[in-house]
C-alpha positions as CSV (number, residue, x, y, z in Angstrom):
1,X,0.1,0.2,-0.4
2,X,2.8,2.2,1.0
3,X,4.9,1.4,-2.2
4,X,1.5,2.0,-4.5
5,X,0.5,5.3,-2.6
6,X,4.4,6.6,-3.3
7,X,4.2,5.6,-6.9
8,X,1.2,7.3,-7.3
9,X,1.3,10.6,-5.5
10,X,5.0,11.5,-5.6
11,X,6.0,9.9,-9.0
12,X,3.2,10.8,-10.9
13,X,2.9,6.9,-11.9
14,X,-0.4,4.7,-13.2
15,X,-0.8,2.6,-10.5
16,X,-3.2,-0.4,-10.4
17,X,-3.4,-2.7,-7.0
18,X,-4.5,-6.4,-7.0
19,X,-5.3,-7.7,-4.1
20,X,-8.5,-10.3,-3.3
21,X,-8.9,-8.8,0.3
22,X,-8.1,-4.8,-0.7
23,X,-11.3,-3.7,1.3
24,X,-10.9,-6.0,4.5
25,X,-9.3,-4.8,7.6
26,X,-5.9,-5.2,7.9
27,X,-5.8,-8.3,10.3
28,X,-2.7,-8.4,12.1
29,X,-1.6,-5.9,15.1
30,X,1.7,-4.0,14.6
31,X,3.8,-2.8,17.5
32,X,6.7,-0.5,16.7
33,X,9.5,1.4,18.6
34,X,8.4,5.2,18.9
35,X,12.2,6.3,17.6
36,X,11.7,4.3,14.3
37,X,8.2,5.7,13.5
38,X,9.4,9.2,14.2
39,X,12.2,8.7,11.7
40,X,9.9,7.3,9.3
41,X,7.5,10.0,9.7
42,X,10.2,12.2,8.5
43,X,11.7,10.2,5.8
44,X,8.1,9.8,4.2
45,X,6.9,13.2,4.9
46,X,3.9,12.1,6.2
47,X,1.8,12.3,9.9
48,X,2.3,8.8,10.7
49,X,1.6,9.5,14.3
50,X,-1.8,9.5,13.7
51,X,-1.8,6.1,12.8
52,X,-0.8,5.2,16.0
53,X,-3.5,4.2,18.7
54,X,-1.8,3.7,22.2
55,X,1.7,4.6,23.6
56,X,4.0,3.7,26.5
57,X,7.1,5.6,27.8
58,X,8.4,2.4,28.7
59,X,9.2,-1.1,27.7
60,X,9.6,-4.3,30.4
61,X,11.1,-7.6,29.7
62,X,11.2,-10.7,31.9
63,X,13.9,-13.2,31.7
64,X,14.3,-14.4,35.3
65,X,14.3,-18.2,36.4
66,X,17.9,-18.6,35.4
67,X,21.7,-17.9,35.6
68,X,20.8,-16.6,39.4
69,X,18.1,-14.3,37.9
70,X,15.3,-14.3,40.1
71,X,12.0,-15.1,38.8
72,X,10.3,-11.5,39.4
73,X,13.1,-9.7,38.0
74,X,11.9,-7.3,35.4
75,X,14.2,-5.3,33.5
76,X,12.6,-1.9,32.3
77,X,13.7,-0.5,29.0
78,X,13.3,3.7,29.1
79,X,12.5,3.5,25.5
80,X,8.9,4.3,24.1
81,X,6.9,1.7,22.4
82,X,3.2,2.4,20.2
83,X,0.6,0.4,18.7
84,X,-0.4,1.1,15.4
85,X,-4.0,1.9,14.9
86,X,-4.2,-0.1,11.7
87,X,-7.7,1.4,10.3
88,X,-6.2,5.2,10.0
89,X,-2.8,3.9,9.0
90,X,-4.6,2.0,6.2
91,X,-6.8,5.2,5.4
92,X,-3.4,7.3,5.7
93,X,-1.8,5.5,2.8
94,X,-4.6,4.7,0.6
95,X,-4.2,6.9,-2.6
96,X,-7.3,7.7,-4.8
97,X,-5.2,7.7,-7.8
98,X,-4.3,4.2,-7.4
99,X,-6.8,1.9,-9.6
100,X,-8.1,-1.1,-7.4
101,X,-8.9,-4.8,-8.3
102,X,-10.1,-7.0,-5.7
103,X,-9.1,-10.2,-7.7
104,X,-6.5,-13.1,-7.1
105,X,-3.8,-13.5,-9.6
106,X,-3.4,-17.1,-9.8
107,X,0.2,-17.8,-11.4
108,X,3.1,-20.3,-10.5
109,X,6.5,-19.1,-11.2
110,X,8.0,-22.3,-12.8
111,X,11.3,-20.9,-14.2
112,X,12.9,-17.7,-14.1
113,X,10.3,-15.4,-16.1
114,X,8.4,-18.2,-16.9
115,X,4.9,-18.9,-15.5
116,X,2.3,-21.8,-15.4
117,X,-0.2,-20.3,-17.5
118,X,-1.6,-17.4,-19.6
119,X,-2.1,-14.8,-16.3
120,X,1.2,-13.2,-16.2
121,X,3.7,-13.0,-19.6
122,X,6.5,-10.8,-20.1
123,X,7.8,-9.0,-23.5
124,X,10.6,-6.8,-24.4
125,X,8.6,-3.6,-23.5
126,X,6.5,-4.5,-20.2
127,X,4.4,-7.4,-18.7
128,X,0.6,-8.4,-19.5
129,X,-1.3,-9.5,-16.6
130,X,-5.0,-11.3,-17.3
131,X,-7.5,-11.3,-14.3
132,X,-9.9,-13.8,-13.7
133,X,-12.7,-11.7,-14.6
134,X,-11.1,-11.2,-18.0
135,X,-9.6,-7.8,-17.7
136,X,-6.5,-6.9,-19.6
137,X,-3.6,-5.0,-17.4
138,X,-0.5,-3.6,-19.4
139,X,2.6,-2.8,-17.1
140,X,5.9,-1.5,-17.2
141,X,6.4,-3.4,-13.7
142,X,4.9,-6.2,-11.6
143,X,5.3,-5.4,-8.2
144,X,4.7,-9.1,-5.9
145,X,3.8,-7.8,-2.5
146,X,2.1,-11.1,-2.0
147,X,4.0,-12.6,1.0
148,X,7.2,-14.7,2.3
149,X,5.4,-17.8,0.4
150,X,4.6,-15.9,-2.9
151,X,4.2,-18.0,-6.0
152,X,5.1,-14.7,-8.5
153,X,8.8,-14.7,-6.9
154,X,11.7,-17.5,-7.1
155,X,13.6,-17.3,-4.0
156,X,17.4,-19.1,-4.6
157,X,20.6,-18.1,-4.3
158,X,22.9,-16.3,-7.1
159,X,25.4,-18.3,-8.9
160,X,28.2,-19.5,-7.1
161,X,26.1,-18.8,-3.7
162,X,25.5,-21.4,-1.1
163,X,21.9,-22.0,-0.3
164,X,20.7,-20.2,3.2
165,X,19.5,-22.3,5.9
166,X,15.5,-22.9,5.2
167,X,13.1,-20.4,6.7
168,X,12.4,-20.4,10.6
169,X,8.7,-19.6,11.4
170,X,7.3,-17.3,14.3
171,X,4.1,-18.5,15.5
172,X,1.6,-16.7,18.2
173,X,-1.4,-16.5,19.3
174,X,-3.0,-13.1,20.5
175,X,-6.2,-11.6,21.5
176,X,-7.8,-8.4,23.2
177,X,-9.7,-9.0,26.4
178,X,-11.2,-6.8,29.3
179,X,-9.4,-7.9,32.6
180,X,-11.0,-6.9,35.7
181,X,-8.4,-5.8,38.5
182,X,-4.5,-6.2,38.3
183,X,-3.1,-7.3,35.1
184,X,-0.1,-8.4,36.7
185,X,2.3,-6.5,34.4
186,X,2.8,-2.7,34.4
187,X,-0.2,-0.7,33.0
188,X,2.2,2.1,31.9
189,X,4.8,0.1,30.1
190,X,4.5,-2.2,27.2
191,X,5.7,-6.0,27.6
192,X,7.5,-7.1,24.9
193,X,9.0,-10.3,26.6
194,X,7.9,-12.8,29.4
195,X,9.8,-15.7,29.2
196,X,9.2,-17.4,32.8
197,X,8.0,-20.9,32.8
198,X,6.9,-21.3,36.6
199,X,3.1,-21.4,35.3
200,X,3.5,-24.8,33.9
201,X,5.7,-25.9,36.8
202,X,2.5,-27.8,38.0
203,X,2.6,-30.2,34.8
204,X,6.1,-31.8,34.1
205,X,5.4,-32.4,30.8
206,X,3.7,-29.1,29.8
207,X,7.1,-27.5,31.6
208,X,9.7,-29.7,29.7
209,X,8.2,-28.8,26.4
210,X,8.2,-25.1,27.2
211,X,11.7,-25.0,28.4
212,X,12.4,-27.2,24.8
213,X,10.3,-25.0,22.9
214,X,9.8,-21.5,24.6
215,X,7.1,-19.0,24.3
216,X,6.9,-15.7,25.4
217,X,4.2,-13.4,26.6
218,X,3.8,-9.7,24.7
219,X,1.3,-7.6,26.7
220,X,0.1,-4.3,25.5
221,X,-2.3,-2.5,28.2
222,X,-4.8,-0.5,26.5
223,X,-6.5,1.4,28.9
224,X,-9.7,1.5,30.9
225,X,-12.3,-0.8,29.4
226,X,-15.4,1.0,28.1
227,X,-18.3,0.8,30.4
228,X,-15.7,-0.5,33.3
229,X,-16.0,0.5,37.0
230,X,-13.2,3.2,36.5
231,X,-9.3,2.0,36.2
232,X,-10.5,-1.2,37.8
233,X,-11.2,-2.7,34.5
234,X,-9.0,-2.4,31.4
235,X,-8.6,-3.4,27.8
236,X,-5.0,-5.5,27.4
237,X,-3.8,-7.3,24.2
238,X,-2.1,-10.3,25.1
239,X,0.1,-13.0,22.9
240,X,1.8,-15.9,23.1
241,X,4.7,-16.0,20.9
242,X,7.4,-18.9,19.5
243,X,10.1,-16.6,18.5
244,X,11.6,-18.6,15.4
245,X,11.1,-22.7,15.2
246,X,11.6,-25.1,12.7
247,X,9.5,-26.7,12.3
248,X,6.7,-24.1,13.6
249,X,4.8,-24.6,17.3
250,X,1.2,-24.9,16.9
251,X,-1.1,-22.2,17.4
252,X,-3.1,-24.6,19.7
253,X,-0.3,-24.9,22.1
254,X,0.5,-20.9,21.8
255,X,-3.2,-20.9,23.2
256,X,-3.0,-23.2,25.9
257,X,0.5,-21.4,27.2
258,X,-1.3,-17.8,26.9
259,X,-4.5,-18.5,29.0
260,X,-2.2,-20.9,31.4
261,X,-0.1,-18.2,31.9
262,X,-2.7,-15.6,33.1
263,X,-4.2,-18.0,35.2
264,X,-1.4,-18.5,37.1
265,X,-0.5,-14.9,37.4
266,X,-4.0,-14.0,38.8
267,X,-5.1,-12.0,35.7
268,X,-9.2,-12.3,35.7
269,X,-10.2,-11.6,32.6
270,X,-13.8,-11.9,31.3
271,X,-13.9,-14.9,28.2
272,X,-16.8,-13.2,26.8
273,X,-14.7,-10.0,26.0
274,X,-12.1,-11.5,23.9
275,X,-12.0,-9.8,20.6
276,X,-9.2,-9.3,17.9
277,X,-8.2,-12.7,18.1
278,X,-5.2,-13.5,15.8
279,X,-3.1,-15.9,14.6
280,X,0.4,-15.1,13.2
281,X,2.3,-17.0,11.2
282,X,5.8,-15.4,9.7
283,X,8.6,-17.1,7.9
284,X,12.1,-15.6,9.0
285,X,14.8,-15.9,6.9
286,X,15.5,-18.4,3.5
287,X,17.0,-17.3,0.4
288,X,16.5,-13.5,-1.0
289,X,15.0,-13.0,-4.4
290,X,16.6,-14.9,-7.7
291,X,18.8,-12.3,-9.4
292,X,17.8,-11.1,-13.3
293,X,13.7,-11.6,-12.5
294,X,11.4,-9.3,-14.3
295,X,9.2,-9.1,-11.3
296,X,10.3,-7.0,-8.7
297,X,9.4,-8.7,-5.2
298,X,8.8,-6.2,-1.9
299,X,8.2,-6.9,1.6
300,X,7.7,-10.7,2.9
301,X,8.4,-11.7,-0.9
302,X,11.3,-10.2,-1.1
303,X,12.5,-11.8,2.5
304,X,12.3,-8.3,3.9
305,X,11.3,-9.8,7.3
306,X,14.0,-9.5,10.1
307,X,15.2,-13.2,10.0
308,X,16.0,-12.8,14.0
309,X,13.1,-11.1,15.4
310,X,10.1,-11.1,12.8
311,X,10.0,-7.4,12.5
312,X,8.5,-5.9,9.7
313,X,6.3,-3.0,9.2
314,X,9.4,-0.6,10.1
315,X,11.8,-2.3,7.7
316,X,8.9,-2.1,4.7
317,X,7.9,1.4,5.2
318,X,11.7,2.4,5.4
319,X,12.6,0.8,2.2
320,X,9.1,1.5,0.5
321,X,10.8,5.2,-0.2
322,X,13.7,3.9,-1.4
323,X,12.3,1.4,-4.0
324,X,9.6,4.0,-5.0
325,X,12.2,6.4,-5.9
326,X,14.3,4.0,-8.1
327,X,11.2,2.9,-9.9
328,X,10.5,6.1,-10.6
329,X,13.8,7.4,-11.7
330,X,14.1,4.4,-14.3
331,X,10.5,4.8,-15.7
332,X,11.4,8.7,-16.0
333,X,14.4,7.6,-18.3
334,X,12.2,5.2,-20.1
335,X,14.5,2.4,-19.1
336,X,13.9,-1.3,-20.1
337,X,11.2,-3.4,-18.0
338,X,14.4,-5.7,-16.5
339,X,16.3,-2.4,-15.7
340,X,13.7,-1.2,-13.6
341,X,13.0,-4.5,-11.8
342,X,16.8,-4.7,-11.3
343,X,17.0,-1.0,-9.9
344,X,14.2,-2.0,-7.8
345,X,15.8,-4.8,-6.1
346,X,19.5,-2.8,-6.0
347,X,17.5,-0.2,-3.8
348,X,16.7,-2.8,-1.2
349,X,19.1,-5.4,-1.5
350,X,22.3,-3.8,-2.1
351,X,25.5,-5.8,-1.1
352,X,26.1,-4.0,1.9
353,X,22.1,-4.9,3.1
354,X,22.8,-8.3,1.9
355,X,25.7,-8.9,4.0
356,X,24.1,-7.4,7.1
357,X,21.1,-9.6,6.5
358,X,23.7,-12.9,6.5
359,X,24.2,-11.9,10.0
360,X,21.0,-11.5,11.0
361,X,20.1,-15.2,9.5
362,X,22.7,-16.6,11.6
363,X,21.1,-14.9,14.7
364,X,17.8,-16.9,13.6
365,X,19.6,-20.0,13.6
366,X,21.3,-19.8,16.7
367,X,17.9,-18.8,18.6
368,X,16.6,-21.5,17.0
369,X,19.0,-23.7,19.1
370,X,18.5,-22.2,22.2
371,X,16.3,-23.5,25.3
372,X,14.4,-21.2,27.3
373,X,17.4,-21.0,29.7
374,X,19.5,-20.1,26.6
375,X,17.1,-17.2,25.5
376,X,17.3,-15.7,29.1
377,X,20.8,-15.6,28.7
378,X,20.9,-14.6,25.6
379,X,18.3,-11.2,26.1
380,X,19.6,-10.7,29.4
381,X,22.8,-10.0,27.7
382,X,21.6,-8.4,24.6
383,X,19.6,-5.5,26.7
384,X,22.4,-4.9,28.6
385,X,24.3,-3.6,25.5
386,X,24.2,0.2,25.2
387,X,20.7,1.2,23.5
388,X,21.6,2.3,20.7
389,X,23.3,-0.9,19.7
390,X,20.4,-3.2,20.8
391,X,18.1,-1.2,19.2
392,X,20.1,-0.6,15.7
393,X,20.2,-4.3,15.5
394,X,16.4,-4.9,16.1
395,X,16.0,-2.4,13.2
396,X,18.2,-3.7,10.9
397,X,17.6,-1.5,8.1
398,X,19.1,1.4,6.1
399,X,18.0,4.6,7.5
400,X,16.3,3.4,10.7
401,X,17.6,4.8,13.9
402,X,20.7,3.0,15.1
403,X,21.3,0.8,11.8
404,X,24.6,2.3,11.0
405,X,26.2,0.6,14.0
406,X,25.5,-2.8,12.0
407,X,26.1,-1.5,8.4
408,X,29.9,-2.4,8.0
409,X,31.7,-5.6,8.5
410,X,33.9,-4.1,11.2
411,X,30.6,-2.6,13.3
412,X,29.0,-5.8,13.2
413,X,32.1,-7.9,14.4
414,X,32.5,-4.8,16.8
415,X,29.0,-5.5,18.4
416,X,29.3,-9.4,18.3
417,X,32.4,-9.3,20.4
418,X,30.3,-6.5,22.9
419,X,27.6,-9.4,23.1
420,X,29.8,-12.2,23.5
421,X,31.2,-10.7,27.0
422,X,27.7,-10.0,28.0
423,X,26.8,-13.7,27.6
424,X,26.9,-16.4,30.4
425,X,30.0,-17.9,29.6
426,X,28.4,-21.5,28.4
427,X,26.4,-19.4,25.9
428,X,28.9,-17.7,25.0
429,X,31.2,-20.8,24.1
430,X,28.2,-22.3,22.7
431,X,27.8,-19.2,20.6
432,X,31.2,-19.6,18.9
433,X,30.4,-23.2,18.0
434,X,27.4,-22.5,16.8
435,X,29.1,-19.9,14.1
436,X,31.8,-22.7,13.1
437,X,28.8,-25.3,12.8
438,X,26.8,-22.9,10.5
439,X,29.5,-22.1,8.8
440,X,30.3,-25.7,7.9
441,X,27.2,-26.1,6.9
442,X,26.0,-23.0,5.1
443,X,29.3,-21.8,3.4
444,X,31.0,-18.3,3.8
445,X,28.0,-15.9,4.4
446,X,28.1,-15.3,7.8
447,X,32.3,-14.7,7.9
448,X,31.7,-12.2,4.7
449,X,29.4,-10.5,7.0
450,X,32.0,-9.7,9.5
451,X,35.6,-9.7,7.9
452,X,36.6,-7.9,4.4
453,X,37.2,-11.5,3.2
454,X,35.5,-13.9,1.0
455,X,34.4,-11.1,-1.4
456,X,30.7,-9.6,-1.7
457,X,27.5,-10.7,-1.7
458,X,25.8,-11.0,-5.7
459,X,25.0,-7.6,-7.1
460,X,21.0,-7.2,-8.5
461,X,22.6,-4.0,-10.7
462,X,21.2,-4.6,-14.2
463,X,23.7,-6.1,-16.5
464,X,22.9,-4.8,-20.2
465,X,22.2,-7.9,-22.4
466,X,25.2,-8.2,-24.8
467,X,24.1,-7.2,-28.4
468,X,24.0,-9.5,-31.0
469,X,26.8,-8.5,-33.0
470,X,29.1,-9.3,-29.9
471,X,27.9,-12.8,-28.8
472,X,30.5,-15.5,-28.4
473,X,33.7,-15.2,-29.3
474,X,33.9,-12.4,-31.6
475,X,37.7,-12.4,-32.1
476,X,37.7,-16.0,-33.3
477,X,34.6,-15.4,-35.2
478,X,36.7,-12.5,-37.3
479,X,39.4,-14.4,-37.4
480,X,37.7,-17.5,-39.2
481,X,36.0,-14.9,-41.4
482,X,39.3,-13.2,-42.9
483,X,41.2,-16.7,-43.3
484,X,38.0,-18.1,-44.9
485,X,37.1,-15.4,-47.0
486,X,33.4,-15.6,-45.8
487,X,31.2,-12.3,-44.7
488,X,30.1,-12.5,-40.8
489,X,26.2,-12.1,-40.7
490,X,25.7,-8.7,-40.4
491,X,28.4,-7.0,-42.0
492,X,28.0,-4.6,-44.6
493,X,31.1,-3.8,-46.0
494,X,33.1,-6.9,-46.9
495,X,36.3,-4.9,-47.1
496,X,36.0,-3.1,-43.9
497,X,35.4,-5.9,-42.1
498,X,38.2,-7.9,-43.8
499,X,40.5,-5.1,-42.6
500,X,39.3,-5.1,-39.4
501,X,39.9,-8.7,-39.1
502,X,43.6,-8.6,-40.3
503,X,44.2,-5.9,-37.4
504,X,42.8,-8.1,-34.9
505,X,45.1,-10.9,-35.9
506,X,47.3,-9.8,-32.8
507,X,46.2,-9.1,-29.5
508,X,48.2,-6.5,-27.2
509,X,49.1,-7.3,-23.6
510,X,46.0,-5.2,-22.2
511,X,43.2,-7.0,-24.5
512,X,44.7,-10.5,-23.3
513,X,44.9,-9.4,-19.6
514,X,41.0,-8.0,-20.2
515,X,39.8,-11.6,-22.1
516,X,41.6,-13.1,-19.0
517,X,40.1,-11.7,-16.8
518,X,36.2,-12.2,-18.5
519,X,37.0,-15.7,-18.1
520,X,36.4,-15.6,-14.5
521,X,38.4,-18.7,-14.0
522,X,42.0,-17.3,-12.9
523,X,43.0,-15.1,-10.1
524,X,44.9,-11.9,-11.0
525,X,48.1,-13.7,-10.4
526,X,47.3,-16.4,-12.4
527,X,46.2,-14.7,-15.4
528,X,49.7,-12.2,-15.0
529,X,51.8,-15.1,-15.2
530,X,49.5,-16.4,-18.4
531,X,50.0,-13.1,-20.1
532,X,53.8,-12.8,-19.4
533,X,54.3,-16.5,-20.3
534,X,53.2,-15.5,-24.0
535,X,55.0,-12.3,-24.3
536,X,58.3,-14.5,-24.8
537,X,59.4,-12.3,-27.7
538,X,58.8,-8.9,-25.8
539,X,56.8,-7.5,-28.9
540,X,54.2,-6.7,-26.1
541,X,51.3,-8.9,-28.3
542,X,50.6,-12.2,-29.8
543,X,48.9,-14.0,-32.4
544,X,45.4,-14.4,-31.2
545,X,45.4,-18.3,-32.3
546,X,48.6,-18.8,-30.2
547,X,46.6,-16.7,-27.2
548,X,43.6,-18.8,-27.7
549,X,45.4,-22.2,-27.6
550,X,47.4,-21.1,-24.6
551,X,44.0,-20.5,-22.6
552,X,42.2,-23.6,-23.6
553,X,45.7,-25.5,-22.5
554,X,45.9,-24.0,-19.4
555,X,42.0,-24.7,-18.5
556,X,42.7,-28.3,-19.5
557,X,45.6,-29.0,-17.8
558,X,44.5,-27.3,-14.5
559,X,43.1,-29.7,-11.5
560,X,40.5,-27.1,-10.3
561,X,39.0,-26.7,-13.9
562,X,39.1,-30.0,-14.7
563,X,36.9,-31.8,-12.2
564,X,33.4,-32.7,-14.0
565,X,30.0,-31.9,-12.1
566,X,28.1,-34.4,-10.6
567,X,25.1,-35.6,-12.8
568,X,22.5,-33.8,-10.0
569,X,24.5,-30.7,-10.9
570,X,24.7,-31.1,-14.4
571,X,20.9,-31.6,-14.9
572,X,20.4,-28.3,-12.7
573,X,22.7,-26.3,-15.4
574,X,20.8,-28.2,-18.5
575,X,17.2,-27.0,-16.8
576,X,18.7,-23.4,-16.1
577,X,19.9,-23.2,-20.2
578,X,16.4,-25.0,-21.3
579,X,14.5,-22.2,-19.4
580,X,16.7,-19.2,-20.3
581,X,16.3,-20.1,-23.8
582,X,12.5,-20.7,-23.9
583,X,12.6,-17.1,-22.2
584,X,14.0,-15.5,-24.7
585,X,11.4,-16.6,-27.5
586,X,13.7,-19.7,-29.0
587,X,14.1,-23.5,-29.2
588,X,16.8,-25.1,-28.6
589,X,17.5,-26.1,-31.8
590,X,17.5,-22.3,-32.9
591,X,20.4,-21.2,-31.0
592,X,23.0,-23.5,-31.3
593,X,22.2,-23.8,-35.1
594,X,23.4,-19.8,-34.3
595,X,26.4,-21.2,-32.8
596,X,27.1,-23.3,-35.7
597,X,29.3,-20.9,-37.9
598,X,30.8,-23.3,-40.5
599,X,27.9,-25.6,-40.6
600,X,29.5,-28.8,-39.2
601,X,27.2,-29.6,-36.3
602,X,30.0,-29.2,-33.8
603,X,31.7,-26.7,-31.6
604,X,35.5,-26.5,-30.4
605,X,35.9,-26.3,-26.7
606,X,36.5,-22.6,-27.0
607,X,33.2,-21.9,-29.1
608,X,31.2,-24.1,-26.8
609,X,32.6,-22.1,-23.5
610,X,32.1,-18.7,-25.5
611,X,28.4,-19.9,-26.5
612,X,27.4,-20.9,-23.0
613,X,28.5,-17.6,-21.4
614,X,26.8,-15.7,-24.1
615,X,23.6,-17.1,-22.8
616,X,23.8,-15.4,-19.6
617,X,22.2,-18.0,-17.1
618,X,24.4,-17.2,-14.5
619,X,27.3,-19.8,-14.8
620,X,30.8,-18.4,-13.9
621,X,33.5,-19.0,-15.7
622,X,34.7,-21.9,-14.0
623,X,31.1,-23.7,-14.4
624,X,31.4,-23.1,-17.8
625,X,34.6,-25.0,-18.3
626,X,33.3,-28.0,-16.0
627,X,30.2,-28.5,-18.1
628,X,32.6,-29.0,-20.9
629,X,34.9,-31.7,-18.9
630,X,31.6,-33.1,-18.1
631,X,30.5,-33.9,-21.5
632,X,34.4,-35.2,-22.4
633,X,34.2,-37.6,-19.0
634,X,30.7,-38.6,-20.1
635,X,32.3,-39.8,-23.4
636,X,35.2,-41.6,-21.8
637,X,32.8,-43.5,-19.5
638,X,34.3,-41.9,-16.4
639,X,31.0,-39.9,-15.6
640,X,27.9,-39.7,-17.1
641,X,24.8,-42.2,-17.9
642,X,24.6,-44.8,-20.8
643,X,21.8,-43.8,-21.9
644,X,22.9,-40.3,-22.8
645,X,24.2,-39.7,-26.4
646,X,28.1,-39.2,-26.5
647,X,28.0,-35.1,-26.9
648,X,32.1,-34.5,-27.5
649,X,33.7,-36.2,-30.7
650,X,37.1,-35.9,-31.0
651,X,37.4,-33.0,-28.7
652,X,34.8,-31.1,-30.3
653,X,31.2,-30.8,-28.8
654,X,28.1,-32.4,-31.3
655,X,25.5,-29.9,-30.9
656,X,22.5,-32.4,-31.7
657,X,23.7,-34.2,-29.0
658,X,24.3,-31.4,-26.2
659,X,20.6,-30.2,-27.4
660,X,19.2,-33.7,-26.5
661,X,21.2,-33.6,-22.8
662,X,19.7,-30.2,-22.2
663,X,16.3,-31.6,-22.8
664,X,16.8,-35.0,-20.7
665,X,18.9,-33.1,-17.9
666,X,15.9,-30.1,-18.1
667,X,13.4,-32.7,-17.3
668,X,15.3,-34.6,-14.8
669,X,15.7,-31.5,-12.7
670,X,12.3,-30.5,-12.7
671,X,11.5,-34.2,-11.6
672,X,13.8,-33.7,-8.8
673,X,12.8,-30.3,-7.7
674,X,9.0,-31.6,-7.4
675,X,9.8,-34.4,-5.7
676,X,12.0,-32.7,-3.2
677,X,8.8,-30.2,-2.6
678,X,6.6,-33.2,-2.3
679,X,9.1,-34.7,0.3
680,X,9.7,-31.8,2.4
681,X,5.8,-31.2,2.6
682,X,5.4,-35.0,3.9
683,X,8.3,-34.4,6.2
684,X,6.3,-31.6,7.7
685,X,3.2,-33.6,8.3
686,X,5.1,-36.6,9.5
687,X,7.9,-35.6,11.6
688,X,7.3,-38.3,14.1
689,X,8.6,-40.9,11.5
690,X,11.9,-41.4,10.1
691,X,13.2,-39.8,6.6
692,X,13.5,-43.5,5.3
693,X,10.3,-44.9,6.5
694,X,8.3,-41.8,4.5
695,X,10.2,-42.6,1.4
696,X,9.5,-46.1,1.5
697,X,6.0,-45.5,2.2
698,X,5.3,-42.9,-0.5
699,X,8.0,-42.9,-2.8
700,X,7.7,-45.6,-6.0
701,X,10.4,-45.9,-8.5
702,X,11.5,-43.4,-10.1
703,X,10.5,-41.3,-7.7
704,X,12.5,-43.3,-4.8
705,X,16.1,-42.6,-5.9
706,X,15.6,-38.9,-6.1
707,X,14.4,-38.9,-2.3
């Protein structure tokens, strides 16, 4: 809603909102830190305080019962908190300039920019949406705000990136109720956490579950109840919350614990006055959106939920202006739709913000490993930090107060070091072990977020497509034309082309260095040694054919790049190739025919790898080389499957055989993807059974071997 408002009101764009529940009230309650809300009011230039209904000067947290902290010990935070008045905020952010369609868009992304039905289609100039009513909408950009489990946006790691941990889930059961007498909690403060478990001590089984799978009470005193007897009757919003867990805790468990806690605390509520009952389900963490998507995701669909806390609202409001400004700028410049979508993603997921999120993803994973004793110790140490530090971590988004203390790798490691010394020693040791195990399991994303090592996260910046005249190994094609006397397709002047190709028969040092760097397979020092070895004559240049042969020989002799891919990895790449070709509106045969310049139906190593790079399917130079080596290994019998045709003959790739491999591998990868999804759902439903038992029960060949 905020993003649509800004694009329509501030940038003068024609905006439509497709939402089957657009006219319905917003369902969940939202709590916000007053300092963040004030900062957003200034950034957005809107009177956001008119969208609040209750404010508290203090915030209380309860972590007693462990680490020698008395059960009834309460920590008071001198920081203001507020509750959002949903109807008023919605009214404030609703623009009459936004066209509204209360319909559902039934569509599923099955590959990058490819969908399973006619409801959404992309072309070079924009997108076409067909609604169930038959209404057709033409748009330059589609923004997906359908939530964390969107069907429009693909969330998966970029090329060369390790997958993030699977999402954790925040589950909460809340309700507003009238209380007669004491509400136990301070009426002038908002209670953010109550992690005590003494209310379940009467039942050992309940207490065991509460220790192993903790929940906390969240309480908002809302003032005197209408028609009540003065201050003796108050309205209170209570919520029992599982901070983050995988698998998710049941709503029924949260509900039972909430009422058991109130009974133990002596809170006399009126059951018949329960209103505003809510069931809160928030996926946290997981992968970011796949780069190069035409649909620009926002909010939960873009993985913007705080991976450690579940905070969402202020982060999305802060990001909405940045994304709206980026979209507005690109639309004003009449940029291509792909460039507009890329700018939208880059506005919210800069490389710096990705690194900060990776740090918080680890935080969420670590919190899932802690029992109630660990969480009490963790949060006691966390809130013992300077307020600017802990508040900045809870905000976790550029432009929000305190976030500047977490935006660099040095700031994050400084924060982690200060937190470490605040924790109980056993918990500090567990944290260090958690860092090691997380890195071993999920790669270097955490280390990259707290050190200058391991490079930067992938960028969402737009990369313009390679012009047709530059696709493939241009220098090799020019050399071929010059030597054979044939005319390069698209050339208008044969004489000028020949003269140009003659000049390109030699490659100078600068061009050699640039071309080796573009391969993305050699370190700078390796590239320098290779170039120096070619300059034996001291002329500063070398024949292009010699240069090309040297690079191929280097790759062929390198152990690192000679290794073949597994059949699963190769199938996944085949699927990406097929999806990319289809997204461009071509068939596999058409593309491979364009590669076949001499009509032989075959390509040498250099031409084949140049063709793969030109497809722009996100393969690194190393992966491109490994694809060729995998095809070669399959022909020699060391890898591959016997039912697949040999794709390499006498060191050259047979294009028809490779096309067949692409189709077979893509089908196999699609089946494995479906099987993995189905199996994950079965595991969630049958968590008490072993993986093997579920596979034996449900999987029949050929599905079983994939599971």
